[in-house]
C-alpha positions, 0 to 999 in steps of 0.5 A: 518461576525458576531463574536460569543461572546467571541470568535475572528473573522476569515476570512479566514477558512485556517487560522483556528488551526484544530486539525486534519490538518497535517501541517509538514512533520512528521505529513502529514507521520503519517496520510498518512502511517495510512490511507495507512497500513488501506485501502482496497488496496493492497500496497508495496514498493520494492527495485530495487532488488525486495525486499519486503520493505514495505507492508500494511495490506491488502497485508497481509491479501489478500496473507494470511500472518500473520505477515511482517516477512514472506514477508519483504526481500523476492522476489515474487519469494520466496513468490510465492509458499507460496501463492499457498499453501495457501488453504484459497486462492483459486484464486491463484490455478487457474489462475490470470487475466488468465494468468499461477499462475507459471508466476505470478512472471515474470508478477509481475517483468514486472509490477516493471521494468515498475514502475522504467522507469516511475518513478511513482506507478503503479494503477491496477482494 
């Protein structure tokens, strides 16, 4: 490759420093964390006992919560009544994929148990 005057030619582009590249674990966690917080998918982390440890902004928006304190440390059973009481979220007043709305905590708990058994995240459409 021909060199641009005043620069050193690189034959391996991966060796070139990039200002937006995440190279350390801390940089990767920071970058991936920001992406997860702002993506359009609902993302959350629960403890083994089913308590929410972390949720992203999409989770808060979809379920009508205004801040993390309304969710963190709570279980699905504790949150379902709050979700059902929100008139701005009519999807949860009737059914969810054909199941009775009152069955949601049990369905979600079964999903949580499958994640623990498979030892990997679960994807929903």
